[in-house]
All heavy atoms as a GROMACS GRO file, in nm:
protein
  430
    1MET      N    1   0.082  -0.120   0.000
    1MET     CA    2   0.000   0.000   0.000
    1MET      C    3   0.086   0.126   0.000
    1MET      O    4   0.047   0.226  -0.056
    1MET     CB    5  -0.091   0.002   0.123
    1MET     CG    6  -0.212  -0.086   0.117
    1MET     SD    7  -0.332  -0.034  -0.003
    1MET     CE    8  -0.440   0.063   0.094
    2SER      N    9   0.203   0.120   0.061
    2SER     CA   10   0.286   0.240   0.068
    2SER      C   11   0.336   0.281  -0.070
    2SER      O   12   0.355   0.399  -0.097
    2SER     CB   13   0.403   0.218   0.164
    2SER     OG   14   0.488   0.118   0.114
    3ALA      N   15   0.358   0.184  -0.158
    3ALA     CA   16   0.403   0.217  -0.293
    3ALA      C   17   0.293   0.289  -0.369
    3ALA      O   18   0.320   0.381  -0.447
    3ALA     CB   19   0.444   0.090  -0.368
    4ILE      N   20   0.169   0.251  -0.345
    4ILE     CA   21   0.057   0.316  -0.412
    4ILE      C   22   0.040   0.458  -0.361
    4ILE      O   23   0.021   0.551  -0.438
    4ILE     CB   24  -0.073   0.234  -0.392
    4ILE    CG1   25  -0.061   0.101  -0.465
    4ILE    CG2   26  -0.194   0.312  -0.442
    4ILE    CD1   27  -0.176   0.008  -0.441
    5SER      N   28   0.048   0.477  -0.231
    5SER     CA   29   0.031   0.612  -0.177
    5SER      C   30   0.148   0.701  -0.218
    5SER      O   31   0.131   0.820  -0.241
    5SER     CB   32   0.017   0.609  -0.024
    5SER     OG   33   0.136   0.561   0.035
    6GLY      N   34   0.267   0.645  -0.230
    6GLY     CA   35   0.383   0.722  -0.276
    6GLY      C   36   0.366   0.765  -0.421
    6GLY      O   37   0.398   0.877  -0.459
    7ALA      N   38   0.314   0.676  -0.504
    7ALA     CA   39   0.291   0.708  -0.643
    7ALA      C   40   0.181   0.813  -0.656
    7ALA      O   41   0.191   0.904  -0.738
    7ALA     CB   42   0.253   0.582  -0.720
    8SER      N   43   0.079   0.801  -0.573
    8SER     CA   44  -0.030   0.897  -0.575
    8SER      C   45   0.020   1.035  -0.535
    8SER      O   46  -0.017   1.136  -0.594
    8SER     CB   47  -0.141   0.851  -0.481
    8SER     OG   48  -0.243   0.947  -0.476
    9SER      N   49   0.105   1.040  -0.434
    9SER     CA   50   0.161   1.167  -0.389
    9SER      C   51   0.249   1.229  -0.497
    9SER      O   52   0.245   1.349  -0.522
    9SER     CB   53   0.243   1.145  -0.262
    9SER     OG   54   0.311   1.262  -0.227
   10SER      N   55   0.328   1.147  -0.564
   10SER     CA   56   0.415   1.194  -0.672
   10SER      C   57   0.331   1.247  -0.787
   10SER      O   58   0.363   1.350  -0.846
   10SER     CB   59   0.506   1.081  -0.719
   10SER     OG   60   0.581   1.122  -0.830
   11TYR      N   61   0.223   1.177  -0.818
   11TYR     CA   62   0.134   1.219  -0.927
   11TYR      C   63   0.071   1.354  -0.894
   11TYR      O   64   0.063   1.443  -0.978
   11TYR     CB   65   0.026   1.114  -0.951
   11TYR     CG   66  -0.077   1.155  -1.053
   11TYR    CD1   67  -0.044   1.156  -1.188
   11TYR    CD2   68  -0.204   1.194  -1.016
   11TYR    CE1   69  -0.137   1.194  -1.284
   11TYR    CE2   70  -0.298   1.233  -1.110
   11TYR     CZ   71  -0.264   1.232  -1.243
   11TYR     OH   72  -0.355   1.271  -1.338
   12GLY      N   73   0.029   1.371  -0.770
   12GLY     CA   74  -0.034   1.497  -0.728
   12GLY      C   75   0.064   1.612  -0.738
   12GLY      O   76   0.027   1.723  -0.779
   13THR      N   77   0.189   1.588  -0.702
   13THR     CA   78   0.291   1.692  -0.711
   13THR      C   79   0.317   1.730  -0.856
   13THR      O   80   0.333   1.846  -0.889
   13THR     CB   81   0.423   1.643  -0.646
   13THR    OG1   82   0.395   1.601  -0.513
   13THR    CG2   83   0.527   1.751  -0.645
   14GLU      N   84   0.320   1.631  -0.945
   14GLU     CA   85   0.341   1.658  -1.087
   14GLU      C   86   0.225   1.738  -1.146
   14GLU      O   87   0.247   1.829  -1.227
   14GLU     CB   88   0.359   1.527  -1.163
   14GLU     CG   89   0.491   1.458  -1.134
   14GLU     CD   90   0.506   1.327  -1.209
   14GLU    OE1   91   0.429   1.303  -1.304
   14GLU    OE2   92   0.595   1.249  -1.172
   15VAL      N   93   0.104   1.706  -1.106
   15VAL     CA   94  -0.013   1.778  -1.156
   15VAL      C   95  -0.008   1.923  -1.108
   15VAL      O   96  -0.033   2.017  -1.185
   15VAL     CB   97  -0.144   1.710  -1.111
   15VAL    CG1   98  -0.264   1.798  -1.140
   15VAL    CG2   99  -0.159   1.575  -1.179
   16LEU      N  100   0.025   1.943  -0.981
   16LEU     CA  101   0.035   2.078  -0.927
   16LEU      C  102   0.143   2.157  -1.001
   16LEU      O  103   0.122   2.273  -1.038
   16LEU     CB  104   0.066   2.072  -0.777
   16LEU     CG  105   0.085   2.207  -0.708
   16LEU    CD1  106  -0.041   2.291  -0.716
   16LEU    CD2  107   0.126   2.186  -0.563
   17SER      N  108   0.255   2.094  -1.024
   17SER     CA  109   0.365   2.160  -1.095
   17SER      C  110   0.324   2.197  -1.237
   17SER      O  111   0.355   2.306  -1.286
   17SER     CB  112   0.487   2.067  -1.098
   17SER     OG  113   0.591   2.123  -1.171
   18ALA      N  114   0.254   2.108  -1.304
   18ALA     CA  115   0.209   2.134  -1.441
   18ALA      C  116   0.109   2.249  -1.444
   18ALA      O  117   0.113   2.334  -1.534
   18ALA     CB  118   0.147   2.009  -1.501
   19ARG      N  119   0.020   2.254  -1.347
   19ARG     CA  120  -0.078   2.362  -1.342
   19ARG      C  121  -0.011   2.497  -1.316
   19ARG      O  122  -0.048   2.598  -1.374
   19ARG     CB  123  -0.183   2.335  -1.234
   19ARG     CG  124  -0.283   2.229  -1.276
   19ARG     CD  125  -0.392   2.212  -1.175
   19ARG     NE  126  -0.485   2.108  -1.217
   19ARG     CZ  127  -0.579   2.059  -1.140
   19ARG    NH1  128  -0.591   2.102  -1.015
   19ARG    NH2  129  -0.659   1.964  -1.184
   20LEU      N  130   0.087   2.498  -1.226
   20LEU     CA  131   0.160   2.622  -1.199
   20LEU      C  132   0.237   2.669  -1.322
   20LEU      O  133   0.240   2.788  -1.355
   20LEU     CB  134   0.255   2.603  -1.081
   20LEU     CG  135   0.190   2.590  -0.944
   20LEU    CD1  136   0.295   2.555  -0.839
   20LEU    CD2  137   0.119   2.718  -0.906
   21ALA      N  138   0.297   2.575  -1.394
   21ALA     CA  139   0.370   2.609  -1.515
   21ALA      C  140   0.275   2.664  -1.622
   21ALA      O  141   0.307   2.760  -1.691
   21ALA     CB  142   0.445   2.487  -1.568
   22GLN      N  143   0.159   2.603  -1.633
   22GLN     CA  144   0.060   2.648  -1.731
   22GLN      C  145   0.011   2.788  -1.696
   22GLN      O  146  -0.003   2.873  -1.784
   22GLN     CB  147  -0.058   2.551  -1.735
   22GLN     CG  148  -0.164   2.588  -1.838
   22GLN     CD  149  -0.283   2.493  -1.836
   22GLN    OE1  150  -0.304   2.423  -1.738
   22GLN    NE2  151  -0.359   2.492  -1.943
   23SER      N  152  -0.013   2.813  -1.569
   23SER     CA  153  -0.057   2.945  -1.525
   23SER      C  154   0.049   3.050  -1.554
   23SER      O  155   0.018   3.159  -1.603
   23SER     CB  156  -0.090   2.942  -1.376
   23SER     OG  157  -0.121   3.071  -1.330
   24ALA      N  158   0.174   3.018  -1.525
   24ALA     CA  159   0.283   3.112  -1.552
   24ALA      C  160   0.296   3.138  -1.702
   24ALA      O  161   0.319   3.251  -1.744
   24ALA     CB  162   0.414   3.057  -1.496
   25GLN      N  163   0.279   3.035  -1.782
   25GLN     CA  164   0.288   3.049  -1.927
   25GLN      C  165   0.176   3.139  -1.980
   25GLN      O  166   0.199   3.223  -2.068
   25GLN     CB  167   0.280   2.911  -1.991
   25GLN     CG  168   0.354   2.897  -2.120
   25GLN     CD  169   0.360   2.751  -2.164
   25GLN    OE1  170   0.273   2.670  -2.130
   25GLN    NE2  171   0.461   2.718  -2.240
   26LYS      N  172   0.056   3.124  -1.926
   26LYS     CA  173  -0.056   3.208  -1.968
   26LYS      C  174  -0.030   3.354  -1.932
   26LYS      O  175  -0.056   3.445  -2.012
   26LYS     CB  176  -0.186   3.161  -1.903
   26LYS     CG  177  -0.245   3.038  -1.967
   26LYS     CD  178  -0.376   3.001  -1.900
   26LYS     CE  179  -0.435   2.876  -1.961
   26LYS     NZ  180  -0.562   2.839  -1.896
   27GLN      N  181   0.024   3.378  -1.813
   27GLN     CA  182   0.053   3.514  -1.770
   27GLN      C  183   0.161   3.577  -1.857
   27GLN      O  184   0.152   3.694  -1.894
   27GLN     CB  185   0.094   3.517  -1.623
   27GLN     CG  186  -0.019   3.488  -1.527
   27GLN     CD  187   0.027   3.483  -1.382
   27GLN    OE1  188   0.146   3.487  -1.353
   27GLN    NE2  189  -0.068   3.471  -1.291
   28GLU      N  190   0.262   3.500  -1.891
   28GLU     CA  191   0.369   3.552  -1.978
   28GLU      C  192   0.314   3.583  -2.117
   28GLU      O  193   0.351   3.684  -2.178
   28GLU     CB  194   0.482   3.450  -1.989
   28GLU     CG  195   0.565   3.437  -1.864
   28GLU     CD  196   0.672   3.330  -1.876
   28GLU    OE1  197   0.690   3.273  -1.986
   28GLU    OE2  198   0.738   3.303  -1.775
   29GLY      N  199   0.225   3.499  -2.166
   29GLY     CA  200   0.164   3.522  -2.296
   29GLY      C  201   0.079   3.648  -2.297
   29GLY      O  202   0.084   3.727  -2.391
   30GLN      N  203   0.003   3.669  -2.191
   30GLN     CA  204  -0.080   3.788  -2.182
   30GLN      C  205   0.007   3.913  -2.173
   30GLN      O  206  -0.024   4.015  -2.235
   30GLN     CB  207  -0.173   3.779  -2.060
   30GLN     CG  208  -0.284   3.677  -2.077
   30GLN     CD  209  -0.364   3.656  -1.950
   30GLN    OE1  210  -0.328   3.705  -1.843
   30GLN    NE2  211  -0.474   3.583  -1.961
   31ALA      N  212   0.116   3.906  -2.099
   31ALA     CA  213   0.207   4.019  -2.088
   31ALA      C  214   0.271   4.050  -2.223
   31ALA      O  215   0.285   4.166  -2.261
   31ALA     CB  216   0.314   3.992  -1.983
   32ALA      N  217   0.308   3.946  -2.297
   32ALA     CA  218   0.367   3.966  -2.429
   32ALA      C  219   0.267   4.029  -2.525
   32ALA      O  220   0.301   4.118  -2.603
   32ALA     CB  221   0.418   3.833  -2.484
   33LEU      N  222   0.142   3.984  -2.520
   33LEU     CA  223   0.039   4.042  -2.607
   33LEU      C  224   0.014   4.188  -2.574
   33LEU      O  225  -0.001   4.272  -2.664
   33LEU     CB  226  -0.091   3.963  -2.595
   33LEU     CG  227  -0.092   3.827  -2.663
   33LEU    CD1  228  -0.223   3.754  -2.634
   33LEU    CD2  229  -0.073   3.842  -2.814
   34LYS      N  230   0.011   4.222  -2.445
   34LYS     CA  231  -0.007   4.361  -2.406
   34LYS      C  232   0.109   4.446  -2.455
   34LYS      O  233   0.089   4.559  -2.501
   34LYS     CB  234  -0.019   4.373  -2.254
   34LYS     CG  235  -0.152   4.325  -2.200
   34LYS     CD  236  -0.159   4.341  -2.050
   34LYS     CE  237  -0.289   4.287  -1.995
   34LYS     NZ  238  -0.296   4.299  -1.848
   35LEU      N  239   0.229   4.394  -2.445
   35LEU     CA  240   0.347   4.466  -2.492
   35LEU      C  241   0.340   4.490  -2.642
   35LEU      O  242   0.367   4.601  -2.690
   35LEU     CB  243   0.474   4.389  -2.456
   35LEU     CG  244   0.606   4.452  -2.497
   35LEU    CD1  245   0.626   4.585  -2.425
   35LEU    CD2  246   0.720   4.358  -2.466
   36LEU      N  247   0.302   4.388  -2.717
   36LEU     CA  248   0.290   4.402  -2.862
   36LEU      C  249   0.180   4.502  -2.900
   36LEU      O  250   0.196   4.583  -2.991
   36LEU     CB  251   0.261   4.268  -2.927
   36LEU     CG  252   0.379   4.169  -2.929
   36LEU    CD1  253   0.332   4.033  -2.978
   36LEU    CD2  254   0.490   4.222  -3.016
   37GLU      N  255   0.069   4.497  -2.828
   37GLU     CA  256  -0.040   4.589  -2.857
   37GLU      C  257   0.000   4.733  -2.827
   37GLU      O  258  -0.029   4.824  -2.903
   37GLU     CB  259  -0.165   4.552  -2.776
   37GLU     CG  260  -0.233   4.427  -2.825
   37GLU     CD  261  -0.346   4.382  -2.733
   37GLU    OE1  262  -0.368   4.446  -2.627
   37GLU    OE2  263  -0.413   4.284  -2.768
   38SER      N  264   0.070   4.753  -2.716
   38SER     CA  265   0.111   4.888  -2.681
   38SER      C  266   0.217   4.940  -2.778
   38SER      O  267   0.220   5.058  -2.811
   38SER     CB  268   0.163   4.894  -2.538
   38SER     OG  269   0.285   4.823  -2.527
   39ALA      N  270   0.304   4.853  -2.826
   39ALA     CA  271   0.407   4.895  -2.922
   39ALA      C  272   0.342   4.930  -3.056
   39ALA      O  273   0.382   5.024  -3.123
   39ALA     CB  274   0.510   4.785  -2.942
   40GLY      N  275   0.241   4.856  -3.095
   40GLY     CA  276   0.172   4.884  -3.221
   40GLY      C  277   0.090   5.011  -3.214
   40GLY      O  278   0.073   5.081  -3.314
   41ALA      N  279   0.038   5.043  -3.097
   41ALA     CA  280  -0.046   5.161  -3.082
   41ALA      C  281   0.036   5.290  -3.084
   41ALA      O  282  -0.012   5.393  -3.130
   41ALA     CB  283  -0.125   5.153  -2.952
   42THR      N  284   0.160   5.286  -3.038
   42THR     CA  285   0.239   5.408  -3.029
   42THR      C  286   0.322   5.434  -3.153
   42THR      O  287   0.361   5.546  -3.179
   42THR     CB  288   0.333   5.404  -2.908
   42THR    OG1  289   0.419   5.290  -2.920
   42THR    CG2  290   0.256   5.397  -2.778
   43ALA      N  291   0.352   5.332  -3.231
   43ALA     CA  292   0.437   5.350  -3.350
   43ALA      C  293   0.349   5.373  -3.472
   43ALA      O  294   0.274   5.285  -3.513
   43ALA     CB  295   0.524   5.227  -3.371
   44PRO      N  296   0.357   5.493  -3.532
   44PRO     CA  297   0.277   5.518  -3.652
   44PRO      C  298   0.332   5.439  -3.770
   44PRO      O  299   0.451   5.409  -3.776
   44PRO     CB  300   0.293   5.668  -3.674
   44PRO     CG  301   0.422   5.704  -3.609
   44PRO     CD  302   0.437   5.608  -3.493
   45ALA      N  303   0.245   5.406  -3.861
   45ALA     CA  304   0.286   5.333  -3.980
   45ALA      C  305   0.374   5.422  -4.066
   45ALA      O  306   0.343   5.539  -4.089
   45ALA     CB  307   0.164   5.288  -4.058
   46LYS      N  308   0.484   5.368  -4.114
   46LYS     CA  309   0.578   5.444  -4.194
   46LYS      C  310   0.527   5.451  -4.338
   46LYS      O  311   0.491   5.350  -4.397
   46LYS     CB  312   0.716   5.379  -4.190
   46LYS     CG  313   0.822   5.464  -4.254
   46LYS     CD  314   0.959   5.406  -4.231
   46LYS     CE  315   1.063   5.498  -4.291
   46LYS     NZ  316   1.198   5.450  -4.268
   47SER      N  317   0.527   5.572  -4.392
   47SER     CA  318   0.480   5.592  -4.528
   47SER      C  319   0.590   5.556  -4.627
   47SER      O  320   0.705   5.591  -4.609
   47SER     CB  321   0.440   5.739  -4.547
   47SER     OG  322   0.407   5.762  -4.681
   48THR      N  323   0.554   5.484  -4.733
   48THR     CA  324   0.651   5.447  -4.835
   48THR      C  325   0.652   5.547  -4.950
   48THR      O  326   0.734   5.538  -5.040
   48THR     CB  327   0.620   5.307  -4.890
   48THR    OG1  328   0.489   5.307  -4.943
   48THR    CG2  329   0.633   5.202  -4.782
   49VAL      N  330   0.562   5.644  -4.947
   49VAL     CA  331   0.555   5.745  -5.051
   49VAL      C  332   0.657   5.854  -5.020
   49VAL      O  333   0.662   5.905  -4.909
   49VAL     CB  334   0.413   5.806  -5.058
   49VAL    CG1  335   0.404   5.914  -5.164
   49VAL    CG2  336   0.311   5.697  -5.082
   50PRO      N  337   0.744   5.890  -5.117
   50PRO     CA  338   0.842   5.996  -5.091
   50PRO      C  339   0.773   6.129  -5.065
   50PRO      O  340   0.671   6.161  -5.125
   50PRO     CB  341   0.926   6.002  -5.217
   50PRO     CG  342   0.866   5.910  -5.315
   50PRO     CD  343   0.756   5.835  -5.250
   51GLN      N  344   0.828   6.204  -4.973
   51GLN     CA  345   0.771   6.334  -4.939
   51GLN      C  346   0.870   6.443  -4.979
   51GLN      O  347   0.984   6.443  -4.935
   51GLN     CB  348   0.742   6.341  -4.789
   51GLN     CG  349   0.641   6.238  -4.745
   51GLN     CD  350   0.620   6.239  -4.595
   51GLN    OE1  351   0.691   6.307  -4.523
   51GLN    NE2  352   0.524   6.162  -4.549
   52GLY      N  353   0.827   6.535  -5.064
   52GLY     CA  354   0.911   6.646  -5.107
   52GLY      C  355   1.023   6.599  -5.198
   52GLY      O  356   1.013   6.499  -5.268
   53ASN      N  357   1.134   6.671  -5.196
   53ASN     CA  358   1.247   6.639  -5.281
   53ASN      C  359   1.355   6.558  -5.210
   53ASN      O  360   1.460   6.532  -5.266
   53ASN     CB  361   1.310   6.768  -5.336
   53ASN     CG  362   1.217   6.838  -5.434
   53ASN    OD1  363   1.137   6.773  -5.499
   53ASN    ND2  364   1.227   6.969  -5.443
   54LEU      N  365   1.332   6.525  -5.090
   54LEU     CA  366   1.432   6.454  -5.011
   54LEU      C  367   1.464   6.318  -5.073
   54LEU      O  368   1.376   6.233  -5.087
   54LEU     CB  369   1.383   6.436  -4.867
   54LEU     CG  370   1.480   6.375  -4.769
   54LEU    CD1  371   1.603   6.465  -4.754
   54LEU    CD2  372   1.417   6.356  -4.634
   55GLY      N  373   1.588   6.298  -5.113
   55GLY     CA  374   1.631   6.172  -5.168
   55GLY      C  375   1.605   6.154  -5.316
   55GLY      O  376   1.634   6.050  -5.372
   56ASN      N  377   1.551   6.255  -5.383
   56ASN     CA  378   1.522   6.242  -5.525
   56ASN      C  379   1.643   6.271  -5.612
   56ASN      O  380   1.645   6.234  -5.728
   56ASN     CB  381   1.406   6.334  -5.565
   56ASN     CG  382   1.273   6.284  -5.509
   56ASN    OD1  383   1.259   6.166  -5.478
   56ASN    ND2  384   1.176   6.371  -5.497
   57SER      N  385   1.741   6.343  -5.563
   57SER     CA  386   1.860   6.373  -5.643
   57SER      C  387   1.985   6.339  -5.560
   57SER      O  388   1.985   6.353  -5.440
   57SER     CB  389   1.863   6.519  -5.685
   57SER     OG  390   1.869   6.600  -5.569
   58ILE      N  391   2.089   6.295  -5.632
   58ILE     CA  392   2.212   6.258  -5.567
   58ILE      C  393   2.324   6.344  -5.627
   58ILE      O  394   2.341   6.348  -5.748
   58ILE     CB  395   2.246   6.109  -5.589
   58ILE    CG1  396   2.134   6.023  -5.532
   58ILE    CG2  397   2.379   6.074  -5.525
   58ILE    CD1  398   2.147   5.876  -5.563
   59ASN      N  399   2.398   6.413  -5.543
   59ASN     CA  400   2.511   6.495  -5.589
   59ASN      C  401   2.636   6.408  -5.591
   59ASN      O  402   2.678   6.355  -5.488
   59ASN     CB  403   2.532   6.615  -5.497
   59ASN     CG  404   2.414   6.710  -5.501
   59ASN    OD1  405   2.348   6.723  -5.603
   59ASN    ND2  406   2.387   6.774  -5.389
   60VAL      N  407   2.698   6.396  -5.712
   60VAL     CA  408   2.818   6.317  -5.726
   60VAL      C  409   2.928   6.408  -5.777
   60VAL      O  410   2.914   6.472  -5.883
   60VAL     CB  411   2.797   6.200  -5.824
   60VAL    CG1  412   2.925   6.120  -5.841
   60VAL    CG2  413   2.684   6.110  -5.775
   61HIS      N  414   3.039   6.418  -5.704
   61HIS     CA  415   3.152   6.500  -5.746
   61HIS      C  416   3.261   6.406  -5.797
   61HIS      O  417   3.306   6.317  -5.727
   61HIS     CB  418   3.207   6.582  -5.628
   61HIS     CG  419   3.106   6.678  -5.574
   61HIS    ND1  420   3.075   6.795  -5.640
   61HIS    CD2  421   3.027   6.675  -5.464
   61HIS    CE1  422   2.983   6.861  -5.569
   61HIS    NE2  423   2.953   6.788  -5.462
   62VAL      N  424   3.304   6.427  -5.924
   62VAL     CA  425   3.405   6.341  -5.983
   62VAL      C  426   3.536   6.416  -5.993
   62VAL      O  427   3.548   6.526  -6.028
   62VAL     CB  428   3.361   6.291  -6.121
   62VAL    CG1  429   3.466   6.198  -6.180
   62VAL    CG2  430   3.228   6.221  -6.110
   0.00000   0.00000   0.00000
């Protein structure tokens, strides 16, 4: 009987450990999503259309 109770205790510890790991993983995922959302909200989309004359001509001295 002691081998069965020892196995049961070990199983319970493994389940608890797995649940704690899963909870920590969910929290890390939520934190990462919040970080990505906040980074996307503050960074404006970069325009690919040239503005003005900047970069349209290159001065080359030979």
